C-alpha positions as a LaTeX table, in Angstrom:
\begin{tabular}{lrrr}
\hline
Residue & $x$ (\AA) & $y$ (\AA) & $z$ (\AA) \\
\hline
Met1 & $-86.77$ & 16.18 & $-16.35$ \\
Lys2 & $-87.76$ & 13.88 & $-13.51$ \\
Thr3 & $-86.76$ & 15.01 & $-10.02$ \\
Tyr4 & $-84.55$ & 12.75 & $-7.91$ \\
Lys5 & $-83.58$ & 12.99 & $-4.26$ \\
Ile6 & $-80.80$ & 11.65 & $-2.05$ \\
Gly7 & $-81.37$ & 7.99 & $-1.25$ \\
Asp8 & $-83.23$ & 7.15 & $-4.45$ \\
Glu9 & $-82.19$ & 3.81 & $-5.95$ \\
Leu10 & $-82.29$ & 3.01 & $-9.65$ \\
Ile11 & $-80.60$ & 0.88 & $-12.29$ \\
Thr12 & $-78.42$ & 2.68 & $-14.82$ \\
Lys13 & $-75.67$ & 2.09 & $-17.39$ \\
Cys14 & $-72.28$ & 3.81 & $-17.59$ \\
Leu15 & $-71.81$ & 5.78 & $-20.81$ \\
Ser16 & $-68.30$ & 7.23 & $-20.38$ \\
Ile17 & $-65.68$ & 8.49 & $-17.93$ \\
Asn18 & $-65.28$ & 12.15 & $-16.93$ \\
Asn19 & $-62.09$ & 14.09 & $-16.05$ \\
Tyr20 & $-62.29$ & 12.99 & $-12.42$ \\
Gly21 & $-62.37$ & 9.31 & $-13.27$ \\
Asn22 & $-66.06$ & 8.94 & $-12.44$ \\
Gly23 & $-68.48$ & 7.02 & $-14.56$ \\
Val24 & $-71.09$ & 9.12 & $-16.36$ \\
Ser25 & $-74.73$ & 8.04 & $-16.67$ \\
Lys26 & $-77.75$ & 9.90 & $-17.95$ \\
Ile27 & $-81.06$ & 9.19 & $-16.23$ \\
Asp28 & $-84.15$ & 10.95 & $-17.57$ \\
Gly29 & $-81.88$ & 13.72 & $-18.89$ \\
Leu30 & $-80.00$ & 14.10 & $-15.59$ \\
Leu31 & $-76.23$ & 13.52 & $-15.61$ \\
Val32 & $-75.15$ & 11.27 & $-12.74$ \\
Phe33 & $-71.49$ & 10.81 & $-11.80$ \\
Ile34 & $-70.58$ & 7.50 & $-10.13$ \\
Pro35 & $-67.12$ & 6.47 & $-8.84$ \\
Asn36 & $-65.65$ & 3.12 & $-9.93$ \\
Phe37 & $-68.19$ & 2.71 & $-12.71$ \\
Tyr38 & $-66.92$ & 1.92 & $-16.19$ \\
Pro39 & $-68.36$ & 2.14 & $-19.73$ \\
Asp40 & $-70.98$ & $-0.50$ & $-20.57$ \\
Glu41 & $-71.33$ & $-1.59$ & $-16.95$ \\
Glu42 & $-74.80$ & $-1.64$ & $-15.42$ \\
Ala43 & $-75.54$ & $-1.19$ & $-11.73$ \\
Leu44 & $-78.12$ & $-0.50$ & $-9.10$ \\
Ile45 & $-77.03$ & 2.87 & $-7.70$ \\
Thr46 & $-78.00$ & 5.11 & $-4.80$ \\
Ile47 & $-78.20$ & 8.88 & $-5.33$ \\
Thr48 & $-75.84$ & 10.59 & $-2.83$ \\
Glu49 & $-75.91$ & 14.24 & $-3.95$ \\
Val50 & $-78.36$ & 16.23 & $-6.06$ \\
His51 & $-77.63$ & 19.52 & $-7.83$ \\
Lys52 & $-79.61$ & 21.54 & $-10.37$ \\
Asn53 & $-78.26$ & 19.87 & $-13.53$ \\
Tyr54 & $-76.39$ & 16.85 & $-12.22$ \\
Ala55 & $-76.14$ & 14.39 & $-9.36$ \\
Phe56 & $-73.72$ & 11.96 & $-7.75$ \\
Gly57 & $-74.33$ & 8.35 & $-6.93$ \\
Glu58 & $-72.64$ & 5.23 & $-5.63$ \\
Ile59 & $-72.86$ & 1.62 & $-6.69$ \\
Lys60 & $-75.04$ & $-0.53$ & $-4.48$ \\
Glu61 & $-74.98$ & $-3.64$ & $-6.68$ \\
Leu62 & $-73.11$ & $-4.25$ & $-9.92$ \\
Lys63 & $-75.42$ & $-5.94$ & $-12.42$ \\
Val64 & $-73.17$ & $-6.07$ & $-15.51$ \\
Lys65 & $-69.43$ & $-6.10$ & $-14.85$ \\
Ser66 & $-66.69$ & $-4.87$ & $-17.18$ \\
Pro67 & $-64.37$ & $-7.63$ & $-18.43$ \\
Tyr68 & $-61.46$ & $-5.29$ & $-17.62$ \\
Arg69 & $-62.15$ & $-5.25$ & $-13.88$ \\
Val70 & $-59.53$ & $-6.74$ & $-11.55$ \\
Asn71 & $-59.14$ & $-6.87$ & $-7.79$ \\
Ser72 & $-58.39$ & $-3.38$ & $-6.47$ \\
Val73 & $-54.76$ & $-2.66$ & $-5.58$ \\
Cys74 & $-55.75$ & 0.27 & $-3.33$ \\
Asp75 & $-57.56$ & 0.07 & 0.01 \\
His76 & $-58.08$ & 3.81 & 0.51 \\
Ser77 & $-59.01$ & 5.20 & $-2.90$ \\
Ser78 & $-62.74$ & 5.25 & $-2.18$ \\
Asp79 & $-62.12$ & 7.67 & 0.72 \\
Ala80 & $-59.13$ & 9.65 & $-0.53$ \\
Gly81 & $-59.93$ & 9.50 & $-4.25$ \\
Thr82 & $-56.27$ & 8.85 & $-5.04$ \\
Cys83 & $-56.58$ & 5.86 & $-7.36$ \\
Pro84 & $-59.95$ & 5.71 & $-9.13$ \\
Phe85 & $-58.54$ & 3.24 & $-11.68$ \\
Ser86 & $-57.16$ & 0.84 & $-9.07$ \\
Asp87 & $-59.59$ & $-1.93$ & $-10.06$ \\
Ile88 & $-59.07$ & $-2.14$ & $-13.86$ \\
Thr89 & $-56.24$ & $-3.34$ & $-16.06$ \\
Leu90 & $-53.51$ & $-0.91$ & $-17.11$ \\
Glu91 & $-54.39$ & $-1.40$ & $-20.79$ \\
Tyr92 & $-57.99$ & $-0.38$ & $-20.16$ \\
Glu93 & $-56.91$ & 2.53 & $-17.96$ \\
Asn94 & $-54.74$ & 3.82 & $-20.81$ \\
Lys95 & $-57.63$ & 3.47 & $-23.24$ \\
Leu96 & $-60.00$ & 5.41 & $-20.96$ \\
Lys97 & $-57.46$ & 8.17 & $-20.35$ \\
Gly98 & $-56.83$ & 8.51 & $-24.07$ \\
Glu99 & $-60.58$ & 8.83 & $-24.62$ \\
Met100 & $-60.85$ & 11.46 & $-21.86$ \\
Val101 & $-58.21$ & 13.62 & $-23.55$ \\
Lys102 & $-59.64$ & 13.02 & $-27.01$ \\
Asn103 & $-63.15$ & 14.02 & $-25.92$ \\
Asn104 & $-61.96$ & 17.24 & $-24.26$ \\
Val105 & $-59.99$ & 18.35 & $-27.32$ \\
Glu106 & $-62.72$ & 17.38 & $-29.79$ \\
Arg107 & $-65.35$ & 19.34 & $-27.87$ \\
Ala108 & $-63.15$ & 22.43 & $-27.54$ \\
Leu109 & $-61.93$ & 22.51 & $-31.14$ \\
Asn110 & $-65.01$ & 20.99 & $-32.80$ \\
Ile111 & $-62.88$ & 18.41 & $-34.61$ \\
Thr112 & $-62.65$ & 14.63 & $-34.86$ \\
Leu113 & $-59.45$ & 12.94 & $-33.74$ \\
Ser114 & $-58.15$ & 9.42 & $-34.21$ \\
Pro115 & $-57.63$ & 7.40 & $-31.01$ \\
Leu116 & $-54.71$ & 8.88 & $-29.07$ \\
Glu117 & $-51.53$ & 7.00 & $-28.27$ \\
Val118 & $-51.01$ & 6.58 & $-24.50$ \\
Leu119 & $-47.44$ & 5.79 & $-23.46$ \\
Tyr120 & $-46.10$ & 4.80 & $-20.05$ \\
Ala121 & $-42.80$ & 3.97 & $-18.40$ \\
Glu122 & $-41.75$ & 1.25 & $-15.99$ \\
Pro123 & $-42.08$ & 0.78 & $-13.08$ \\
Ile124 & $-45.86$ & 0.88 & $-12.84$ \\
Gln125 & $-45.86$ & 0.58 & $-9.03$ \\
Gly126 & $-43.91$ & 2.54 & $-6.43$ \\
Tyr127 & $-43.05$ & 5.11 & $-9.08$ \\
Arg128 & $-43.45$ & 8.31 & $-7.04$ \\
Asn129 & $-40.20$ & 10.17 & $-6.33$ \\
Lys130 & $-42.09$ & 12.52 & $-4.00$ \\
Val131 & $-44.82$ & 11.81 & $-1.46$ \\
Thr132 & $-46.67$ & 14.26 & 0.81 \\
Val133 & $-48.86$ & 12.92 & 3.59 \\
Phe134 & $-50.67$ & 14.43 & 6.56 \\
Phe135 & $-51.23$ & 13.25 & 10.14 \\
Asn136 & $-54.26$ & 12.85 & 12.38 \\
Lys137 & $-54.47$ & 13.05 & 16.17 \\
Asn138 & $-53.62$ & 9.34 & 16.41 \\
Tyr139 & $-50.37$ & 10.01 & 14.49 \\
Glu140 & $-51.60$ & 7.99 & 11.53 \\
Phe141 & $-50.42$ & 9.29 & 8.18 \\
Gly142 & $-52.40$ & 9.43 & 4.98 \\
Tyr143 & $-54.15$ & 11.58 & 2.43 \\
Phe144 & $-57.04$ & 13.94 & 2.97 \\
Lys145 & $-60.51$ & 12.68 & 2.18 \\
Glu146 & $-61.75$ & 14.59 & $-0.81$ \\
Gly147 & $-62.83$ & 18.14 & 0.02 \\
Thr148 & $-61.89$ & 17.86 & 3.71 \\
His149 & $-59.00$ & 18.07 & 6.17 \\
Glu150 & $-59.90$ & 14.63 & 7.50 \\
Val151 & $-56.98$ & 12.25 & 7.08 \\
Cys152 & $-57.62$ & 8.91 & 5.43 \\
Pro153 & $-54.94$ & 6.65 & 6.99 \\
Ile154 & $-52.92$ & 4.43 & 4.67 \\
Lys155 & $-50.96$ & 1.29 & 5.46 \\
Ser156 & $-49.61$ & 0.82 & 1.97 \\
Cys157 & $-49.92$ & 2.52 & $-1.40$ \\
Val158 & $-49.36$ & 1.13 & $-4.87$ \\
Thr159 & $-47.70$ & 4.38 & $-6.01$ \\
Ile160 & $-45.28$ & 4.68 & $-3.04$ \\
Ser161 & $-42.07$ & 2.67 & $-2.74$ \\
Asp162 & $-41.49$ & 0.36 & 0.22 \\
Glu163 & $-38.48$ & 2.48 & 1.22 \\
Ile164 & $-40.55$ & 5.67 & 1.56 \\
Leu165 & $-43.36$ & 3.82 & 3.34 \\
Gln166 & $-40.93$ & 2.48 & 5.94 \\
Val167 & $-39.61$ & 5.98 & 6.68 \\
Leu168 & $-43.18$ & 7.32 & 6.97 \\
Lys169 & $-44.02$ & 4.61 & 9.48 \\
Thr170 & $-40.92$ & 5.49 & 11.52 \\
Ile171 & $-41.79$ & 9.20 & 11.47 \\
Ser172 & $-45.30$ & 8.36 & 12.71 \\
Ile173 & $-43.84$ & 6.40 & 15.64 \\
Leu174 & $-41.34$ & 9.16 & 16.50 \\
Leu175 & $-43.97$ & 11.92 & 16.42 \\
Lys176 & $-46.01$ & 9.91 & 18.90 \\
Glu177 & $-43.02$ & 9.14 & 21.13 \\
Tyr178 & $-42.04$ & 12.81 & 21.31 \\
Lys179 & $-45.70$ & 13.83 & 21.80 \\
Val180 & $-45.60$ & 16.34 & 18.97 \\
Glu181 & $-48.88$ & 18.22 & 18.66 \\
Ile182 & $-50.63$ & 17.57 & 15.34 \\
Tyr183 & $-52.16$ & 20.56 & 13.55 \\
Asp184 & $-55.98$ & 20.45 & 13.44 \\
Tyr185 & $-56.67$ & 23.02 & 10.68 \\
Lys186 & $-58.43$ & 25.27 & 13.16 \\
Asn187 & $-55.15$ & 27.12 & 13.63 \\
Asn188 & $-54.12$ & 24.85 & 16.50 \\
Gly189 & $-51.14$ & 22.52 & 16.72 \\
Ile190 & $-47.71$ & 22.21 & 15.13 \\
Val191 & $-47.04$ & 19.45 & 12.58 \\
Lys192 & $-49.31$ & 19.20 & 9.53 \\
Gly193 & $-47.50$ & 16.54 & 7.53 \\
Val194 & $-44.30$ & 15.54 & 5.85 \\
Ser195 & $-42.96$ & 15.54 & 2.32 \\
Ile196 & $-40.35$ & 13.00 & 1.20 \\
Arg197 & $-38.36$ & 13.01 & $-2.03$ \\
Arg198 & $-36.44$ & 9.90 & $-3.06$ \\
Ser199 & $-34.04$ & 9.90 & $-5.97$ \\
Ser200 & $-34.53$ & 7.18 & $-8.57$ \\
Tyr201 & $-30.92$ & 7.93 & $-9.55$ \\
Asn202 & $-29.10$ & 7.14 & $-6.28$ \\
Ser203 & $-31.96$ & 6.24 & $-3.83$ \\
Lys204 & $-31.08$ & 9.08 & $-1.45$ \\
Met205 & $-33.93$ & 10.77 & 0.42 \\
Ser206 & $-34.70$ & 14.30 & 1.60 \\
Ile207 & $-37.38$ & 14.86 & 4.25 \\
Met208 & $-39.30$ & 18.10 & 4.82 \\
Phe209 & $-41.70$ & 18.47 & 7.74 \\
Leu210 & $-44.69$ & 20.74 & 7.18 \\
Ser211 & $-45.10$ & 22.65 & 10.42 \\
Thr212 & $-46.14$ & 25.90 & 12.06 \\
Lys213 & $-42.77$ & 26.15 & 13.80 \\
Cys214 & $-39.42$ & 24.45 & 14.21 \\
Thr215 & $-39.31$ & 22.77 & 17.63 \\
Lys216 & $-36.75$ & 20.90 & 19.70 \\
Glu217 & $-38.87$ & 17.76 & 19.25 \\
Leu218 & $-38.52$ & 17.97 & 15.48 \\
Arg219 & $-34.77$ & 18.44 & 15.88 \\
Ser220 & $-34.66$ & 15.32 & 18.04 \\
Ile221 & $-36.68$ & 13.38 & 15.47 \\
Ala222 & $-34.26$ & 14.53 & 12.78 \\
Asp223 & $-31.34$ & 13.24 & 14.87 \\
Asp224 & $-33.06$ & 9.87 & 15.26 \\
Leu225 & $-33.87$ & 9.56 & 11.56 \\
Lys226 & $-30.34$ & 10.27 & 10.39 \\
Glu227 & $-29.09$ & 7.54 & 12.74 \\
Leu228 & $-31.69$ & 5.03 & 11.56 \\
Tyr229 & $-31.44$ & 5.59 & 7.80 \\
Ser230 & $-28.14$ & 6.11 & 6.02 \\
Asp231 & $-29.92$ & 6.99 & 2.76 \\
Ile232 & $-31.52$ & 10.11 & 4.30 \\
Thr233 & $-29.21$ & 12.94 & 3.27 \\
Gly234 & $-31.27$ & 15.89 & 4.47 \\
Ile235 & $-34.07$ & 16.89 & 6.85 \\
Ser236 & $-35.77$ & 20.28 & 7.03 \\
Val237 & $-38.91$ & 22.09 & 8.21 \\
Ser238 & $-41.15$ & 24.16 & 5.94 \\
Ile239 & $-42.68$ & 26.70 & 8.30 \\
Asn240 & $-46.19$ & 27.92 & 7.62 \\
Asn241 & $-48.32$ & 29.12 & 10.52 \\
Asn242 & $-51.56$ & 29.96 & 8.77 \\
Asp243 & $-54.66$ & 27.79 & 8.55 \\
Lys244 & $-54.15$ & 26.57 & 5.02 \\
Thr245 & $-52.95$ & 23.30 & 3.55 \\
Ile246 & $-49.82$ & 24.73 & 1.98 \\
Val247 & $-46.90$ & 22.37 & 1.48 \\
Tyr248 & $-44.35$ & 24.99 & 0.60 \\
Ser249 & $-43.44$ & 28.29 & 2.22 \\
Asp250 & $-40.88$ & 31.04 & 2.03 \\
Lys251 & $-39.18$ & 29.77 & 5.16 \\
Glu252 & $-37.42$ & 26.39 & 5.18 \\
Val253 & $-35.11$ & 25.54 & 8.09 \\
Ala254 & $-32.48$ & 22.85 & 7.55 \\
Leu255 & $-32.16$ & 20.45 & 10.48 \\
Tyr256 & $-29.62$ & 18.15 & 8.90 \\
Gly257 & $-27.73$ & 17.84 & 5.63 \\
Asn258 & $-29.08$ & 18.94 & 2.27 \\
Thr259 & $-32.44$ & 20.37 & 1.26 \\
Tyr260 & $-32.36$ & 18.64 & $-2.13$ \\
Ile261 & $-31.94$ & 15.36 & $-3.95$ \\
Asp262 & $-29.91$ & 14.61 & $-7.07$ \\
Glu263 & $-31.85$ & 13.20 & $-10.00$ \\
His264 & $-31.17$ & 12.21 & $-13.61$ \\
Ile265 & $-33.70$ & 12.86 & $-16.40$ \\
Leu266 & $-32.88$ & 11.92 & $-20.00$ \\
Asn267 & $-29.32$ & 13.17 & $-20.52$ \\
Met268 & $-29.17$ & 15.70 & $-17.70$ \\
Asp269 & $-28.33$ & 15.70 & $-14.00$ \\
Tyr270 & $-30.64$ & 17.66 & $-11.71$ \\
Arg271 & $-30.32$ & 18.98 & $-8.20$ \\
Val272 & $-33.90$ & 19.34 & $-7.03$ \\
Glu273 & $-34.63$ & 21.46 & $-3.96$ \\
Asn274 & $-37.42$ & 20.34 & $-1.62$ \\
Gln275 & $-39.54$ & 23.31 & $-2.68$ \\
Ser276 & $-38.92$ & 22.99 & $-6.41$ \\
Phe277 & $-41.24$ & 21.29 & $-8.88$ \\
Leu278 & $-40.22$ & 17.97 & $-10.40$ \\
Gln279 & $-42.47$ & 15.47 & $-12.14$ \\
Val280 & $-43.26$ & 12.81 & $-9.50$ \\
Asn281 & $-42.48$ & 9.95 & $-11.89$ \\
Thr282 & $-38.83$ & 10.27 & $-12.96$ \\
Asn283 & $-38.87$ & 7.63 & $-15.71$ \\
Gly284 & $-42.20$ & 8.99 & $-16.88$ \\
Ala285 & $-40.67$ & 12.48 & $-17.03$ \\
Ser286 & $-37.84$ & 11.19 & $-19.23$ \\
Leu287 & $-40.41$ & 9.69 & $-21.58$ \\
Leu288 & $-42.55$ & 12.85 & $-21.51$ \\
Tyr289 & $-39.64$ & 15.18 & $-22.29$ \\
Ser290 & $-38.23$ & 12.96 & $-25.02$ \\
Glu291 & $-41.61$ & 12.87 & $-26.77$ \\
Ala292 & $-42.03$ & 16.64 & $-26.41$ \\
Ile293 & $-38.59$ & 17.23 & $-27.93$ \\
Lys294 & $-39.37$ & 14.93 & $-30.86$ \\
Met295 & $-42.63$ & 16.75 & $-31.52$ \\
Ala296 & $-40.83$ & 20.13 & $-31.52$ \\
Glu297 & $-38.68$ & 19.17 & $-34.56$ \\
Leu298 & $-35.86$ & 21.41 & $-33.36$ \\
Thr299 & $-32.90$ & 22.73 & $-35.33$ \\
Lys300 & $-29.54$ & 24.14 & $-34.29$ \\
Glu301 & $-30.67$ & 27.59 & $-35.44$ \\
Asp302 & $-33.69$ & 27.72 & $-33.13$ \\
Thr303 & $-34.24$ & 30.07 & $-30.22$ \\
Val304 & $-36.59$ & 28.39 & $-27.75$ \\
Leu305 & $-38.80$ & 29.94 & $-25.09$ \\
Asp306 & $-39.70$ & 27.64 & $-22.17$ \\
Leu307 & $-42.60$ & 28.96 & $-20.09$ \\
Tyr308 & $-43.25$ & 27.72 & $-16.52$ \\
Ser309 & $-39.77$ & 26.22 & $-16.78$ \\
Gly310 & $-39.45$ & 24.95 & $-13.19$ \\
Ala311 & $-36.03$ & 23.53 & $-12.36$ \\
Gly312 & $-35.14$ & 23.34 & $-16.05$ \\
Gly313 & $-36.54$ & 19.90 & $-16.85$ \\
Ile314 & $-37.41$ & 20.75 & $-20.44$ \\
Ser315 & $-35.01$ & 23.66 & $-20.99$ \\
Leu316 & $-31.81$ & 21.81 & $-20.24$ \\
Asn317 & $-32.76$ & 18.71 & $-22.19$ \\
Val318 & $-33.64$ & 20.91 & $-25.16$ \\
Ser319 & $-30.39$ & 22.90 & $-25.02$ \\
Pro320 & $-28.15$ & 20.47 & $-26.99$ \\
Tyr321 & $-30.45$ & 20.68 & $-30.01$ \\
Val322 & $-30.88$ & 24.47 & $-30.36$ \\
Lys323 & $-29.03$ & 27.78 & $-30.46$ \\
Glu324 & $-30.56$ & 29.29 & $-27.30$ \\
Val325 & $-33.11$ & 28.53 & $-24.58$ \\
Ile326 & $-34.91$ & 31.14 & $-22.46$ \\
Gly327 & $-36.70$ & 29.81 & $-19.38$ \\
Ile328 & $-39.28$ & 31.79 & $-17.40$ \\
Glu329 & $-40.44$ & 30.66 & $-13.97$ \\
Thr330 & $-42.21$ & 32.51 & $-11.14$ \\
Val331 & $-40.89$ & 30.36 & $-8.24$ \\
Lys332 & $-37.50$ & 31.66 & $-7.15$ \\
Ser333 & $-36.29$ & 28.39 & $-5.62$ \\
Ala334 & $-37.04$ & 26.63 & $-8.91$ \\
Val335 & $-35.02$ & 29.21 & $-10.84$ \\
Asp336 & $-32.18$ & 28.80 & $-8.35$ \\
Ser337 & $-32.32$ & 25.04 & $-8.97$ \\
Ala338 & $-32.39$ & 25.58 & $-12.74$ \\
Asn339 & $-29.24$ & 27.68 & $-12.57$ \\
Ile340 & $-27.49$ & 25.09 & $-10.42$ \\
Asn341 & $-28.55$ & 22.38 & $-12.87$ \\
Lys342 & $-27.30$ & 24.48 & $-15.76$ \\
Tyr343 & $-23.90$ & 24.66 & $-14.06$ \\
Leu344 & $-23.87$ & 20.93 & $-13.22$ \\
Asn345 & $-24.48$ & 20.02 & $-16.85$ \\
Lys346 & $-22.12$ & 22.66 & $-18.29$ \\
Val347 & $-24.94$ & 24.20 & $-20.34$ \\
Ser348 & $-23.96$ & 27.58 & $-21.78$ \\
Asn349 & $-26.92$ & 28.39 & $-24.04$ \\
Ala350 & $-29.76$ & 28.57 & $-21.50$ \\
Glu351 & $-30.86$ & 31.52 & $-19.36$ \\
Phe352 & $-33.48$ & 31.43 & $-16.61$ \\
Tyr353 & $-35.57$ & 34.37 & $-15.41$ \\
Asn354 & $-37.46$ & 34.59 & $-12.14$ \\
Thr355 & $-40.61$ & 36.36 & $-13.27$ \\
Asp356 & $-44.18$ & 35.68 & $-14.32$ \\
Ser357 & $-44.77$ & 34.27 & $-17.81$ \\
Ala358 & $-46.96$ & 37.32 & $-18.42$ \\
Asn359 & $-43.68$ & 39.27 & $-18.67$ \\
Leu360 & $-42.33$ & 37.17 & $-21.52$ \\
Lys361 & $-42.15$ & 40.09 & $-23.98$ \\
Ser362 & $-39.95$ & 42.14 & $-21.66$ \\
Ile363 & $-37.58$ & 39.17 & $-21.38$ \\
Ile364 & $-37.24$ & 38.21 & $-25.04$ \\
Lys365 & $-37.19$ & 41.86 & $-26.23$ \\
Asp366 & $-36.52$ & 41.86 & $-29.98$ \\
Lys367 & $-35.41$ & 38.23 & $-30.27$ \\
Thr368 & $-37.15$ & 35.96 & $-32.75$ \\
Ile369 & $-38.64$ & 32.95 & $-30.96$ \\
Asp370 & $-38.84$ & 29.86 & $-33.15$ \\
Val371 & $-40.36$ & 27.34 & $-30.72$ \\
Val372 & $-42.31$ & 27.76 & $-27.49$ \\
Phe373 & $-42.54$ & 25.02 & $-24.89$ \\
Thr374 & $-45.15$ & 25.58 & $-22.21$ \\
Asp375 & $-45.85$ & 23.34 & $-19.20$ \\
Pro376 & $-48.32$ & 25.37 & $-17.12$ \\
Pro377 & $-49.99$ & 24.41 & $-13.82$ \\
Arg378 & $-53.28$ & 22.53 & $-13.82$ \\
Ser379 & $-55.19$ & 25.78 & $-14.29$ \\
Gly380 & $-53.56$ & 26.27 & $-17.71$ \\
Met381 & $-52.17$ & 29.45 & $-19.23$ \\
Glu382 & $-53.40$ & 32.96 & $-18.56$ \\
Ser383 & $-55.19$ & 34.50 & $-21.55$ \\
Ser384 & $-52.64$ & 37.33 & $-21.63$ \\
Val385 & $-49.79$ & 34.82 & $-21.99$ \\
Ile386 & $-51.62$ & 33.10 & $-24.85$ \\
Ala387 & $-52.10$ & 36.47 & $-26.54$ \\
Asp388 & $-48.38$ & 37.24 & $-26.18$ \\
Ile389 & $-47.40$ & 33.86 & $-27.65$ \\
Ile390 & $-49.67$ & 34.46 & $-30.63$ \\
Ser391 & $-48.20$ & 37.94 & $-31.14$ \\
Ile392 & $-44.56$ & 36.73 & $-31.30$ \\
Lys393 & $-45.50$ & 34.07 & $-33.89$ \\
Pro394 & $-43.24$ & 31.13 & $-33.04$ \\
Arg395 & $-43.06$ & 28.49 & $-35.77$ \\
Lys396 & $-44.22$ & 25.81 & $-33.37$ \\
Ile397 & $-45.76$ & 25.51 & $-29.90$ \\
Val398 & $-45.38$ & 22.39 & $-27.78$ \\
Tyr399 & $-47.90$ & 22.37 & $-24.95$ \\
Val400 & $-47.30$ & 19.94 & $-22.05$ \\
Ser401 & $-50.24$ & 19.60 & $-19.69$ \\
Cys402 & $-51.45$ & 17.65 & $-16.67$ \\
Asp403 & $-55.06$ & 18.69 & $-17.31$ \\
Ser404 & $-56.52$ & 18.03 & $-20.74$ \\
Tyr405 & $-59.59$ & 20.17 & $-20.04$ \\
Thr406 & $-57.62$ & 23.40 & $-19.51$ \\
Met407 & $-55.23$ & 22.41 & $-22.28$ \\
Ala408 & $-58.14$ & 22.02 & $-24.69$ \\
Arg409 & $-59.46$ & 25.43 & $-23.64$ \\
Asp410 & $-56.05$ & 27.00 & $-24.39$ \\
Leu411 & $-55.66$ & 25.09 & $-27.66$ \\
Lys412 & $-58.91$ & 26.66 & $-28.84$ \\
Leu413 & $-57.51$ & 30.15 & $-28.27$ \\
Leu414 & $-54.22$ & 29.26 & $-29.97$ \\
Thr415 & $-55.97$ & 27.84 & $-33.01$ \\
Met416 & $-58.13$ & 30.96 & $-33.20$ \\
Gly417 & $-54.86$ & 32.93 & $-33.15$ \\
Gly418 & $-53.41$ & 31.34 & $-36.27$ \\
Tyr419 & $-52.17$ & 27.90 & $-35.21$ \\
Ser420 & $-53.14$ & 24.42 & $-36.35$ \\
Leu421 & $-53.11$ & 21.39 & $-34.09$ \\
Lys422 & $-50.65$ & 18.89 & $-35.52$ \\
Glu423 & $-50.32$ & 16.08 & $-32.98$ \\
Ile424 & $-51.35$ & 14.95 & $-29.49$ \\
Lys425 & $-49.80$ & 12.22 & $-27.38$ \\
Cys426 & $-50.48$ & 11.10 & $-23.82$ \\
Val427 & $-48.08$ & 9.79 & $-21.19$ \\
Asn428 & $-49.64$ & 7.92 & $-18.28$ \\
Met429 & $-47.22$ & 9.09 & $-15.60$ \\
Phe430 & $-49.74$ & 8.70 & $-12.78$ \\
Ile431 & $-50.83$ & 5.10 & $-13.15$ \\
Lys432 & $-54.03$ & 4.21 & $-11.24$ \\
Ser433 & $-54.81$ & 7.89 & $-10.58$ \\
Arg434 & $-57.20$ & 9.96 & $-12.74$ \\
His435 & $-54.36$ & 12.11 & $-14.09$ \\
Val436 & $-52.57$ & 11.82 & $-17.42$ \\
Glu437 & $-49.96$ & 14.06 & $-19.04$ \\
Cys438 & $-50.63$ & 15.33 & $-22.56$ \\
Ile439 & $-48.34$ & 16.78 & $-25.21$ \\
Ser440 & $-49.80$ & 18.84 & $-28.04$ \\
Ser441 & $-47.89$ & 20.34 & $-30.92$ \\
Leu442 & $-49.20$ & 23.28 & $-32.92$ \\
Val443 & $-47.78$ & 24.88 & $-36.05$ \\
Leu444 & $-48.24$ & 28.39 & $-37.35$ \\
Arg445 & $-50.49$ & 28.17 & $-40.36$ \\
Asn446 & $-48.78$ & 28.49 & $-43.74$ \\
Ile447 & $-45.51$ & 27.32 & $-42.13$ \\
Ser448 & $-44.35$ & 24.00 & $-43.54$ \\
Lys449 & $-42.44$ & 22.75 & $-40.50$ \\
\hline
\end{tabular}
């Protein structure tokens, strides 16, 4: 293999896209990953990083351009890495994401799949119901540059609504006026950032400052915000005084109103606390859950286990179709939200447990589980949880994932444990970003359903 060094320039062709949305080239046997480079394009690139078996590069001059390229809708993606697909059509983005998922599953299971269906929901811009940004010393808000605590300021964002952007701009001005000290990630300062949820159901907003302490200045800013914006129904502070970028904490102080928003997903109403998980695209979540429920082929006699159940997004929407739902979630505030949502929707056949999914056997005891839904974090399921699922032999498993690589890894273990992959669908809930949600259904072998 030829040796390359930083600064080398060479012409190469893009072969595919990897999980991070980077173009993949192979030069003299060396894999080179290049942002904003799409299949069949050709470019003069500059090598920017060199590792033992791979390298990174950047486009210096595009020689052959994809017909699917359009003018970028994002002015900060190159620094923050938020929207690697900001300069291609939505149709092509969906195609590439489907291929990413397909390739991961094929490699893990050593199978050949047909092209995967990639669904999406309107709107395709301003779809985020939650936004978290951080501040720099100039009180500019934005996202961190990849791998750093350096803030990449944003003026606008294709995924954020105008209403949230306006509030962020006001918060930036107020922080500066009150001379609030910005945290520098060297354990100095006060305010790290702010998280805003906005309901797609009633347009109400809840604001949570991310701070090392609750100060009189933040209380004054809260007073100003509630006077300026009638659609802000709650303001709080999540207090975390260590030197880590942690959005949530065990201590949240309410400064005004509620610490939640009300939302509506499919046929259910949800009260979502600031520190609870909710899919950031509400209409996309409705589409995701409806597809997952279809793939489960539920009956009124089924007992369902919902792992990593969050605020009950899947559990409660499943409840009308089955005999019983058991939800397991490790985050207490999410379980609290799930129980409130259960009450709001008058659901009587769902129970939620605040414990780790690794304890599923102690929760279900001697019950027969017919269907398992699992929607784990990006890291996927623990091997012990997979082993427990295999041991209780549900008829069907529906796996919802935001990372097709870890999903494929887990699917391999499940298929080795007696399950067959039946179907995979994708939902592009994070348009322009590199992320895509996947739904896989597996059936116990020798079971007809």
